[in-house]
C-alpha positions as CSV (number, residue, x, y, z in Angstrom):
1,M,0.0,-0.1,0.0
2,R,1.5,3.4,-1.0
3,K,1.8,5.7,1.9
4,I,-0.3,8.7,2.3
5,D,-0.2,11.6,4.9
6,W,-2.4,10.5,7.8
7,E,-3.2,14.3,8.3
8,I,-4.8,14.5,4.8
9,I,-7.1,11.4,5.9
10,A,-8.2,13.0,9.0
11,K,-8.8,16.5,7.6
12,D,-10.8,15.0,4.7
13,I,-13.2,13.2,7.3
14,D,-13.2,16.6,9.1
15,N,-13.9,18.6,5.7
16,Q,-11.0,20.5,6.1
17,T,-8.9,19.5,3.0
18,S,-7.2,21.9,0.8
19,I,-7.8,21.6,-3.1
20,S,-4.4,20.1,-3.3
21,E,-5.1,17.7,-0.6
22,K,-8.0,16.5,-2.3
23,K,-6.1,15.8,-5.2
24,K,-3.6,13.9,-3.5
25,L,-6.2,11.8,-1.6
26,K,-8.2,10.9,-4.7
27,K,-5.2,9.9,-6.6
28,W,-4.2,7.8,-3.7
29,L,-7.9,6.1,-3.6
30,D,-8.0,5.7,-7.3
31,A,-4.6,3.7,-7.2
32,S,-6.0,0.6,-5.3
33,E,-9.3,-1.0,-4.2
34,Q,-7.5,-1.6,-0.9
35,H,-7.1,2.2,-0.2
36,Y,-10.8,2.5,-0.5
37,K,-11.5,-0.1,1.8
38,Y,-9.0,1.4,4.4
39,Y,-10.4,4.7,4.0
40,N,-13.9,3.5,4.6
41,K,-12.8,1.4,7.5
42,V,-11.2,4.6,9.2
43,K,-14.2,6.7,8.5
44,Q,-16.8,4.2,9.7
45,N,-14.7,3.8,13.0
46,Y,-14.8,7.5,13.4
47,F,-18.7,7.6,12.9
48,K,-19.1,4.6,15.3
49,Q,-17.5,6.6,18.1
50,L,-19.9,9.3,17.5
51,S,-22.7,7.0,17.8
52,F,-25.0,7.0,20.8
53,D,-24.7,4.8,23.8
54,K,-27.8,3.8,25.4
55,K,-26.5,3.7,28.9
56,S,-26.2,7.4,29.4
57,N,-28.8,9.3,31.4
58,D,-30.7,12.3,30.6
59,I,-29.8,14.3,33.8
60,D,-26.2,14.8,32.4
61,F,-27.7,15.5,29.1
62,L,-29.7,18.5,30.3
63,K,-26.6,20.0,31.9
64,L,-24.9,20.1,28.6
65,K,-27.8,20.6,26.1
66,K,-27.2,24.3,25.6
67,R,-23.7,23.5,24.5
68,L,-24.8,21.0,22.0
69,V,-27.3,23.1,20.0
70,S,-25.9,24.4,17.0
71,H,-27.0,27.9,16.5
72,S,-25.2,30.1,13.7
73,L,-25.9,33.3,15.6
74,N,-24.1,32.3,18.8
75,T,-21.5,29.7,17.8
76,Q,-18.0,30.8,17.6
77,P,-15.9,29.6,14.5
78,Y,-14.9,26.0,14.8
79,R,-11.0,25.7,14.8
80,T,-10.2,22.4,16.6
81,S,-10.1,19.2,14.2
82,R,-13.2,17.1,15.3
83,F,-11.4,13.9,13.9
84,R,-8.4,14.4,16.3
85,N,-10.7,15.0,19.4
86,F,-13.3,12.5,18.4
87,V,-13.2,10.7,21.8
88,I,-14.3,13.8,23.6
89,Y,-17.2,14.1,21.2
90,S,-18.2,10.6,21.4
91,S,-18.3,11.2,25.1
92,V,-20.6,14.0,24.6
93,A,-22.7,12.0,22.2
94,C,-23.1,9.3,24.9
95,I,-24.8,11.9,27.0
96,V,-27.1,12.6,24.3
97,A,-28.0,9.1,23.8
98,G,-30.4,9.1,26.8
99,L,-32.5,11.5,25.2
100,L,-32.3,10.2,21.6
101,C,-32.7,6.6,22.4
102,G,-35.9,7.2,24.4
103,I,-34.4,7.2,28.1
104,F,-35.6,10.5,28.9
105,Q,-38.8,11.3,30.7
106,W,-41.3,14.0,29.9
107,T,-40.8,16.3,32.8
108,S,-43.6,17.8,34.7
109,N,-42.9,21.5,34.3
110,H,-44.6,21.6,30.9
111,K,-47.9,23.2,30.6
112,R,-51.2,21.1,30.2
113,D,-51.7,22.8,26.9
114,D,-48.3,21.6,25.4
115,I,-49.1,18.2,26.5
116,Q,-52.7,18.1,24.9
117,I,-51.1,19.7,21.6
118,F,-48.6,16.8,21.6
119,K,-51.4,14.4,22.1
120,E,-53.5,15.8,19.3
121,I,-50.5,15.7,17.0
122,S,-49.7,12.1,17.6
123,E,-53.4,11.2,17.3
124,H,-53.8,12.7,13.9
125,H,-50.3,11.8,12.4
126,L,-49.2,8.2,13.3
127,P,-45.9,6.8,11.8
128,G,-46.0,5.7,8.2
129,T,-46.9,2.2,7.2
130,N,-46.6,-0.1,4.0
131,K,-49.1,1.5,1.6
132,A,-49.0,2.3,-2.0
133,T,-51.3,2.4,-5.2
134,L,-50.2,0.4,-8.2
135,F,-51.1,2.0,-11.6
136,I,-51.3,-0.3,-14.7
137,D,-51.1,1.0,-17.9
138,N,-51.6,4.6,-16.4
139,H,-55.4,3.8,-15.9
140,E,-56.2,0.8,-13.8
141,Y,-55.3,1.0,-10.4
142,I,-55.1,-1.2,-7.3
143,A,-54.6,0.0,-3.6
144,L,-51.9,-1.9,-1.8
145,G,-51.2,-2.3,1.8
146,Q,-51.9,-5.2,4.3
147,N,-54.1,-7.0,1.9
148,S,-52.7,-9.9,-0.4
149,V,-53.2,-9.3,-4.0
150,L,-52.4,-11.9,-7.1
151,L,-52.8,-10.9,-10.6
152,D,-51.9,-12.4,-13.8
153,L,-51.0,-9.4,-16.2
154,R,-50.2,-10.4,-19.9
155,G,-48.3,-13.6,-18.6
156,V,-46.5,-11.8,-15.7
157,K,-47.4,-13.0,-12.2
158,I,-47.9,-10.2,-9.7
159,T,-48.3,-11.0,-6.1
160,N,-48.5,-8.8,-3.0
161,S,-47.8,-9.8,0.5
162,A,-49.3,-8.5,3.6
163,Q,-45.7,-7.4,4.6
164,G,-45.7,-4.7,1.9
165,D,-43.8,-6.6,-0.8
166,L,-44.8,-6.5,-4.5
167,T,-43.3,-9.2,-6.6
168,Y,-43.2,-9.6,-10.2
169,Q,-42.5,-13.1,-12.0
170,K,-42.2,-13.6,-15.6
171,T,-43.3,-16.6,-17.7
172,E,-42.6,-17.7,-21.3
173,K,-45.8,-15.8,-22.5
174,S,-45.0,-12.5,-20.8
175,S,-45.2,-9.2,-22.5
176,P,-44.5,-6.1,-21.2
177,I,-46.8,-3.4,-19.8
178,L,-46.3,-0.1,-18.0
179,N,-46.5,-0.1,-14.2
180,K,-46.2,2.7,-11.8
181,L,-46.1,2.4,-8.1
182,V,-46.9,5.4,-6.2
183,V,-46.3,5.6,-2.4
184,P,-48.0,8.5,-0.7
185,R,-47.0,10.6,2.2
186,G,-47.0,8.3,5.4
187,G,-46.0,5.2,3.5
188,E,-43.4,3.0,2.2
189,Y,-43.0,0.1,0.0
190,K,-40.9,-2.5,-1.5
191,V,-41.0,-4.1,-5.1
192,I,-39.2,-7.0,-6.6
193,L,-38.8,-6.5,-10.2
194,S,-39.1,-9.2,-12.9
195,D,-35.2,-9.2,-13.1
196,S,-35.1,-10.0,-9.3
197,S,-33.9,-6.3,-8.8
198,T,-35.2,-5.1,-5.5
199,V,-36.5,-1.4,-4.8
200,W,-37.5,0.1,-1.4
201,L,-39.4,3.3,-2.0
202,N,-39.6,6.2,0.7
203,S,-42.7,8.3,1.6
204,E,-44.0,10.4,-1.5
205,S,-42.1,8.6,-4.1
206,T,-42.9,7.2,-7.5
207,L,-41.4,4.5,-9.4
208,E,-42.5,3.8,-13.1
209,Y,-41.2,0.5,-14.8
210,P,-42.3,-2.2,-17.3
211,S,-43.6,-5.5,-16.0
212,I,-40.8,-7.2,-17.7
213,F,-37.6,-5.7,-19.3
214,E,-37.1,-6.0,-23.1
215,G,-34.3,-4.7,-25.2
216,N,-30.7,-3.9,-24.3
217,T,-31.4,-2.0,-21.2
218,R,-33.4,-2.1,-17.9
219,R,-35.0,1.4,-17.5
220,V,-37.0,2.8,-14.6
221,T,-38.1,6.4,-13.7
222,L,-38.0,7.6,-10.3
223,I,-39.6,10.6,-8.4
224,G,-38.6,11.0,-4.7
225,E,-36.2,8.6,-2.9
226,G,-35.7,4.9,-3.6
227,Y,-32.9,2.5,-2.3
228,F,-31.9,0.1,-5.1
229,K,-30.2,-3.6,-5.0
230,I,-29.8,-4.4,-8.7
231,S,-29.4,-7.9,-9.9
232,K,-26.2,-8.1,-11.9
233,N,-26.5,-8.4,-15.8
234,E,-23.5,-7.0,-17.8
235,K,-25.2,-7.4,-21.1
236,K,-28.3,-5.5,-19.9
237,P,-27.7,-2.4,-17.8
238,F,-29.9,-1.0,-15.4
239,I,-30.9,2.7,-15.9
240,I,-32.6,5.1,-13.5
241,E,-33.9,8.2,-14.7
242,T,-34.7,11.2,-12.5
243,A,-35.8,14.8,-13.4
244,D,-32.1,15.8,-13.3
245,T,-30.0,12.8,-13.6
246,E,-29.6,9.4,-15.3
247,I,-28.0,6.6,-13.4
248,E,-26.4,3.6,-15.1
249,V,-25.4,0.5,-13.1
250,L,-24.7,-3.2,-13.9
251,G,-25.2,-4.7,-10.3
252,T,-25.0,-2.9,-7.2
253,E,-26.7,-1.3,-4.2
254,F,-27.2,2.5,-3.9
255,N,-29.6,5.1,-2.7
256,V,-31.2,7.9,-4.7
257,S,-32.9,10.9,-3.5
258,A,-34.7,13.1,-6.1
259,Y,-37.7,14.9,-4.3
260,P,-39.2,17.7,-6.8
261,D,-39.4,20.2,-3.9
262,N,-35.6,19.9,-3.1
263,S,-32.9,22.0,-4.5
264,Y,-30.7,19.0,-5.1
265,T,-30.4,15.2,-5.9
266,T,-28.1,12.7,-4.4
267,T,-26.9,9.2,-5.2
268,T,-25.1,7.3,-2.5
269,L,-23.2,4.0,-3.5
270,V,-23.1,1.5,-0.9
271,E,-21.6,-1.6,-3.2
272,G,-20.6,-1.8,-6.7
273,S,-20.1,1.0,-9.1
274,V,-22.5,3.4,-10.8
275,K,-22.2,6.2,-13.5
276,I,-24.1,9.2,-13.3
277,E,-25.0,11.7,-16.2
278,Y,-26.3,15.0,-15.6
279,K,-28.8,16.1,-18.1
280,A,-28.5,19.9,-17.9
281,I,-24.6,19.8,-18.3
282,D,-22.2,18.0,-20.4
283,S,-20.8,15.8,-17.5
284,Q,-20.8,12.6,-15.8
285,D,-19.4,10.9,-12.8
286,I,-18.3,7.4,-11.8
287,L,-19.0,6.5,-8.1
288,K,-17.1,3.9,-6.1
289,P,-18.4,2.3,-2.6
290,G,-18.6,5.1,0.1
291,M,-19.0,7.8,-2.6
292,Q,-22.0,10.5,-2.8
293,S,-22.9,12.5,-5.8
294,Y,-24.5,15.8,-4.8
295,Y,-26.2,17.7,-7.7
296,N,-27.2,21.2,-7.3
297,I,-30.2,21.7,-9.5
298,K,-30.1,25.7,-9.2
299,E,-26.5,25.9,-10.0
300,N,-26.1,23.0,-12.5
301,S,-23.1,21.7,-10.5
302,S,-22.1,18.5,-8.9
303,Q,-20.0,17.3,-6.2
304,I,-18.5,14.1,-5.2
305,S,-17.5,13.3,-1.5
306,Y,-17.0,10.4,0.7
307,V,-19.9,9.8,3.3
308,N,-21.0,7.6,6.1
309,T,-23.4,5.6,3.8
310,E,-25.5,4.5,7.0
311,F,-26.6,8.1,7.2
312,N,-28.1,8.2,3.9
313,T,-29.7,4.6,3.9
314,S,-31.1,4.3,7.4
315,W,-34.6,5.2,6.4
316,K,-34.8,1.8,5.0
317,N,-34.2,0.4,8.5
318,K,-36.8,2.5,10.1
319,I,-34.5,5.0,11.3
320,F,-34.2,8.9,10.9
321,S,-30.4,9.8,10.8
322,F,-29.6,13.5,10.9
323,N,-26.0,14.8,10.6
324,D,-25.9,18.7,11.3
325,T,-29.2,18.8,9.5
326,P,-31.1,22.2,9.2
327,L,-34.3,22.3,11.2
328,E,-36.5,23.1,8.1
329,D,-34.7,20.2,6.1
330,L,-35.5,17.9,9.2
331,L,-39.1,18.8,9.1
332,K,-39.3,18.3,5.4
333,I,-38.1,14.8,5.8
334,V,-40.3,13.7,8.9
335,S,-43.4,15.6,7.6
336,R,-43.4,13.0,4.5
337,W,-43.4,10.3,7.1
338,Y,-45.8,11.5,9.3
339,N,-48.2,13.2,6.6
340,F,-48.2,16.5,8.1
341,K,-47.8,20.3,7.0
342,Y,-45.8,22.7,8.7
343,T,-45.0,26.3,8.9
344,I,-42.1,28.1,10.7
345,K,-43.2,31.6,11.9
346,D,-40.0,32.9,13.3
347,P,-37.0,33.1,10.9
348,S,-34.4,32.6,13.5
349,L,-35.4,29.1,13.9
350,L,-34.0,28.3,10.6
351,S,-30.5,28.6,12.1
352,Y,-30.9,25.7,14.3
353,H,-29.3,22.5,13.4
354,F,-29.8,18.7,14.7
355,S,-27.7,15.6,14.9
356,G,-28.8,12.2,15.8
357,E,-30.8,9.2,15.3
358,L,-34.5,8.5,15.9
359,S,-36.8,5.7,15.4
360,R,-39.3,6.0,12.5
361,K,-41.6,4.0,14.6
362,K,-42.0,6.5,17.2
363,N,-45.0,9.0,17.4
364,L,-44.6,12.4,16.0
365,D,-44.8,13.9,19.7
366,Y,-41.6,12.2,20.4
367,L,-39.7,14.1,17.8
368,F,-40.9,17.4,19.1
369,R,-40.0,16.6,22.4
370,V,-36.5,15.7,21.3
371,L,-36.2,19.0,19.7
372,E,-37.2,21.0,22.6
373,E,-35.2,18.9,25.2
374,V,-32.0,19.6,23.1
375,G,-32.6,23.4,23.7
376,I,-34.4,24.5,20.5
377,P,-36.4,27.4,21.8
378,M,-39.6,26.6,19.8
379,E,-43.4,26.8,20.8
380,I,-45.7,24.4,18.9
381,S,-49.3,25.0,17.8
382,Y,-51.5,22.8,15.8
383,K,-54.6,23.5,13.6
384,N,-56.3,21.6,10.6
385,G,-53.3,19.2,10.1
386,T,-50.6,21.9,10.0
387,V,-47.9,22.2,12.8
388,T,-46.8,25.8,13.5
389,L,-43.4,26.6,15.1
390,D,-42.8,29.8,16.7
391,K,-39.9,31.0,18.8
392,K,-40.4,31.0,22.7
């Protein structure tokens, strides 16, 4: 293994590398697959140190919560390498764990009105479930969910399990017909395509695909977010088309987020290799495991970086993962899952960020309790399906 300055790896994980250092790192990574594996292992160990320990208690957390809230108006520029001091930060994260893992108790100093508001929110906006609608040839439709469905569609056997798995099996007499799987807000679904590829769809997402793949490619269209596990076929590449990108793969696992109300699309590679073409610019990128493509739609620019893929794919495992996420982005994500609208009355709340993991199985009031307990000074009201956040 050719040597590389350890400081460059440390600074890259801490997002402090210069342009010349990034070039050195890229050259080193491209030189060997072992270099990629080594880099990803170091990075994963770093993030594991920052993961939450369920044995901590919320009393210690409450003493430090004001120090842990990220507020751009009050925070001094960060000058110390987080990577060099990750042991210190992992200790702080352990203190946070008591809250984020559900150990904290709802203290008695909250107003009765607050408790009633949280109760009403949770009653009207439960965690998402397996639900979707299957459109056949753009006109016939079938509501999917806990019910079992069995169809024979032009020789293609379609089954739907009570667990939310839609499966396609082709036969010798199969002929293609256009299918569209629409997952609403408050839902998620899994589909196993006729080539045995599996796609997990997140809330408010749509996948359009043929019942069987003919020709030289396997092409689908995605709106929203999906996690793809593609069966390998070197003679027939799998192509995912979004509004702004086209992603070509042979056999791999990756996550694509392409919501219409976001100003960006991301492709995060877990295994294998993918090629991404950007429609608005004459450019393409090839990703290797651990890489993420971030495409800024407004600026027509792309950026490739190494990420902790678990943060970008945890939704598939019923977990929200946030890493210095702005409050508004957090609300956008969770509102799709719990199916609620929101407004932020005080613009100063937009400067707050949040890091941590939360179960998607928890009721919505749990999320707002967490945000309050970490020190975000917000006052919540609820009316006609809309949550309003104002500053206390």
